[in-house]
C-alpha positions as CSV (number, residue, x, y, z in Angstrom):
1,M,0.0,0.0,0.0
2,C,1.5,3.3,-1.0
3,K,1.8,6.4,1.2
4,N,-0.1,8.6,-1.4
5,C,-3.0,6.2,-1.2
6,L,-3.2,6.6,2.5
7,L,-3.2,10.4,2.2
8,E,-5.9,10.2,-0.4
9,D,-8.2,8.4,2.0
10,I,-8.0,11.3,4.6
11,P,-10.9,13.7,4.2
12,D,-10.1,17.2,3.1
13,E,-11.8,18.7,6.2
14,L,-9.5,16.8,8.5
15,T,-6.4,17.8,6.8
16,E,-7.4,21.5,6.6
17,W,-8.9,22.1,10.0
18,S,-7.8,19.4,12.5
19,L,-4.1,20.0,12.5
20,P,-4.2,23.8,12.8
21,K,-6.6,23.5,15.7
22,A,-4.5,20.9,17.4
23,V,-1.3,22.9,17.3
24,P,-2.5,25.8,19.5
25,R,-3.9,23.4,22.0
26,I,-0.5,21.7,22.4
27,T,1.6,24.9,22.4
28,S,-0.7,26.7,24.8
29,K,0.1,24.3,27.6
30,I,3.3,26.2,28.3
31,S,3.0,30.0,27.8
32,K,6.1,32.1,27.5
33,T,6.4,35.9,27.5
34,D,9.1,38.3,26.4
35,V,8.2,40.8,29.1
36,M,10.3,41.0,32.2
37,I,8.0,40.2,35.1
38,I,9.2,41.9,38.3
39,H,6.0,43.3,39.9
40,P,5.5,40.4,42.4
41,I,8.9,40.9,43.9
42,I,8.5,44.7,44.0
43,I,5.1,44.6,45.5
44,A,6.3,42.1,48.1
45,I,9.2,44.3,49.4
46,F,7.4,47.7,49.0
47,P,5.5,47.6,52.4
48,V,8.7,46.7,54.3
49,L,10.7,49.5,52.7
50,A,7.8,52.0,53.1
51,L,7.6,51.1,56.8
52,Y,11.3,51.5,57.1
53,A,11.3,54.8,55.3
54,H,8.6,56.1,57.7
55,N,10.5,55.0,60.8
56,I,14.1,55.3,59.5
57,R,15.1,57.5,62.5
58,N,14.2,54.7,64.9
59,T,15.1,51.6,62.9
60,E,18.4,50.0,61.9
61,L,18.9,48.7,58.4
62,R,19.8,45.3,59.6
63,Q,16.3,44.9,61.1
64,L,15.0,44.6,57.5
65,V,16.7,41.3,56.8
66,L,14.2,39.1,58.6
67,P,11.0,40.6,57.3
68,L,12.3,40.9,53.8
69,S,13.6,37.3,53.8
70,C,10.2,36.0,55.0
71,I,8.1,37.9,52.6
72,L,10.4,37.1,49.6
73,I,10.5,33.4,50.3
74,T,6.8,33.2,50.7
75,T,6.2,35.2,47.5
76,L,8.5,33.0,45.5
77,I,6.9,29.8,46.8
78,V,3.4,31.1,45.9
79,W,4.6,32.3,42.6
80,V,6.2,29.0,41.6
81,L,3.1,27.0,42.7
82,L,0.8,29.2,40.7
83,R,3.2,29.1,37.7
84,R,3.0,25.3,37.8
85,L,-0.8,25.4,38.2
86,T,-1.6,27.9,35.5
87,R,1.4,27.1,33.1
88,H,1.2,30.8,32.3
89,A,3.9,33.2,33.4
90,E,1.9,36.4,33.3
91,K,-1.2,34.9,34.9
92,A,0.8,33.4,37.8
93,A,2.6,36.7,38.4
94,L,-0.6,38.7,38.4
95,M,-2.3,36.3,40.8
96,T,0.6,36.5,43.1
97,S,0.6,40.3,43.1
98,A,-3.1,40.3,43.7
99,A,-2.7,38.1,46.7
100,L,0.0,40.4,48.1
101,F,-2.1,43.5,47.5
102,F,-5.1,42.0,49.3
103,F,-2.9,40.8,52.2
104,F,-1.2,44.1,52.8
105,A,-4.2,46.3,52.1
106,Y,-6.6,44.5,54.5
107,G,-5.5,46.4,57.5
108,H,-5.9,49.8,55.8
109,V,-9.3,48.9,54.5
110,F,-10.3,47.7,58.0
111,E,-9.2,51.1,59.5
112,I,-11.1,53.1,56.9
113,I,-14.3,51.1,57.5
114,N,-13.8,51.3,61.3
115,S,-13.4,55.1,61.2
116,I,-16.6,55.4,59.2
117,V,-18.9,52.8,60.8
118,K,-17.5,53.0,64.4
119,P,-19.1,49.7,65.6
120,D,-19.2,48.8,69.3
121,N,-17.1,45.8,68.6
122,A,-14.4,46.1,66.0
123,A,-14.3,42.4,65.5
124,Q,-17.7,42.7,63.8
125,I,-15.9,44.3,60.8
126,D,-13.6,41.3,60.5
127,W,-16.6,38.9,60.4
128,I,-17.9,40.7,57.2
129,L,-14.7,42.1,55.7
130,L,-12.5,39.0,55.9
131,P,-15.0,36.6,54.0
132,G,-15.8,39.4,51.5
133,W,-12.1,40.2,50.9
134,T,-11.3,36.5,50.4
135,V,-14.2,36.0,48.0
136,L,-13.1,39.1,46.0
137,L,-9.6,37.7,45.7
138,A,-10.9,34.4,44.6
139,I,-13.0,35.9,41.9
140,I,-10.1,37.9,40.5
141,S,-7.8,34.8,40.6
142,V,-10.4,32.7,38.8
143,W,-10.9,35.3,36.2
144,L,-7.1,35.6,35.6
145,Y,-6.9,31.8,35.4
146,K,-9.7,31.5,32.8
147,T,-9.2,34.6,30.7
148,R,-7.9,34.4,27.2
149,L,-7.0,38.0,27.0
150,Q,-3.4,39.1,26.3
151,L,-1.9,40.3,29.6
152,T,1.3,41.7,28.3
153,T,0.3,45.3,28.3
154,F,-1.3,45.0,31.8
155,T,1.9,43.3,33.1
156,K,3.9,46.3,31.8
157,L,1.6,48.7,33.5
158,I,1.9,46.8,36.8
159,N,5.6,46.8,36.5
160,V,5.8,50.5,36.0
161,F,3.3,51.2,38.8
162,S,5.2,49.0,41.3
163,L,8.5,50.5,40.4
164,T,7.1,54.0,40.9
165,L,5.9,53.1,44.4
166,I,9.2,51.6,45.5
167,S,11.1,54.5,44.0
168,L,9.3,56.9,46.3
169,S,10.4,54.9,49.4
170,C,14.0,54.5,48.1
171,A,14.2,58.2,47.4
172,K,13.1,59.0,50.9
173,I,15.6,56.6,52.4
174,G,18.4,57.9,50.1
175,W,17.6,61.5,51.0
176,F,17.8,60.8,54.7
177,V,21.1,58.9,54.3
178,V,22.7,61.7,52.1
179,N,21.6,64.4,54.5
180,N,22.9,62.6,57.5
181,A,26.2,61.8,55.8
182,S,26.7,65.4,54.6
183,A,26.0,66.6,58.2
184,G,28.2,64.0,59.7
185,K,25.4,62.5,61.7
186,P,24.8,58.8,62.1
187,N,21.5,57.1,62.1
188,P,19.8,57.9,65.5
189,A,18.8,54.2,65.8
190,M,22.4,53.1,65.2
191,A,23.7,55.6,67.7
192,T,21.2,54.4,70.3
193,A,22.2,50.8,69.7
194,S,25.9,51.5,69.9
195,T,25.3,53.5,73.1
196,L,23.5,50.5,74.7
197,D,26.3,48.2,73.6
198,D,28.8,50.5,75.2
199,Q,26.8,50.5,78.4
200,V,26.7,46.8,78.5
201,A,30.4,46.5,77.9
202,G,31.0,49.0,80.7
203,Q,32.7,51.6,78.5
204,P,32.2,55.3,78.8
205,T,29.5,56.8,76.7
206,I,29.0,60.2,75.1
207,M,25.3,60.4,76.2
208,T,25.1,61.3,79.9
209,R,21.5,62.3,80.1
210,P,19.2,59.9,82.0
211,D,16.5,58.0,80.2
212,I,13.0,59.4,81.0
213,Y,10.0,57.1,80.8
214,F,6.5,58.6,80.7
215,I,4.0,55.9,81.7
216,L,0.4,56.6,80.7
217,L,-2.0,54.0,82.0
218,D,-4.9,54.1,79.5
219,A,-8.4,53.9,81.1
220,Y,-6.9,53.4,84.6
221,A,-8.9,54.9,87.4
222,R,-7.5,57.4,89.9
223,G,-6.6,56.3,93.4
224,D,-9.6,58.0,95.0
225,I,-12.0,56.4,92.5
226,L,-10.6,52.9,93.2
227,R,-10.8,53.6,97.0
228,D,-14.3,55.0,97.1
229,Y,-16.1,52.9,94.5
230,Y,-14.1,49.6,94.5
231,N,-12.7,49.6,98.0
232,Y,-9.2,49.1,96.6
233,D,-6.1,50.8,98.0
234,N,-3.8,51.6,95.1
235,T,-1.3,53.6,97.3
236,P,1.7,51.2,96.8
237,L,1.5,51.5,93.1
238,L,1.2,55.3,93.2
239,R,4.1,55.7,95.6
240,A,6.4,53.2,93.8
241,P,7.5,55.6,91.0
242,N,8.4,58.3,93.6
243,K,10.6,55.9,95.4
244,M,12.4,54.9,92.2
245,A,13.1,58.5,91.2
C-alpha cells in the first residue's frame, strides 16, 4: 500500500482544519512571555521598605533582613506554585501580586471602615470584611486563570506602577542617608544601639542624660475612685515611681 493512497483516503476537512486547531492546544500548555515580570517581587518588598522609610530614625537597616527574607521566600513559593498550576507566566505573576495586595491592604481597608462605621465591637468588621475580601480575591484569581486576553500590556503597567511606588520609598531613604552623611550625623537608631552596647560593655558613653519614661495607664482609674467605689487601696503603686526616682 503506497503512502499517497493513505493520504488520499483522509478527508479534506480533517487535513485542513484538525491540524491547525491541534497545534494551539498543544503549544498553549506552556506559555512564555518576552516581558520581564518583576512586579510580584517589587510589591512584596514595598510595604517593608515603606515602613522602614517612615521609621528610619528609629530603625536600623539590619532589622529589614528578617521581614524581607520571610516575605520574599513566601512570595517566591506562591509564585512558583501558581506558575505550575496555570502554566502561564503572566497569569501566575498577576495572581501573586493580587494576593500580596489584598494581604497588605486588608488592615488599611479595615481602619477606613472602622473610622466610618465605628461599631461597638471592631471584630464585627472582620466577620464581614474577611470573607468578602477572600471572595473578591478568589473571583479575581479565577478570572485571571480562565481569561484568554493578552496580559502583556497589563503586566507592563503593573511593572511601572510597582517601580514607581518603590522608587518613592527608596528616594526618601536615600535623601535621609545623604543628608545625615553630609552633616556627619549617624542614624539615630544606630547611635542608640551603639550606646547601649557600650553601656553593657562598661565603656564610657557620650550620652550622659538619663532616660526618662512617661508611663500613661490608659483607662486606669484614679486612686480615690478605686478607693471610694471599688474599695481598693492603690497607694503602693502610686508611691512606687516616687521611690524609684
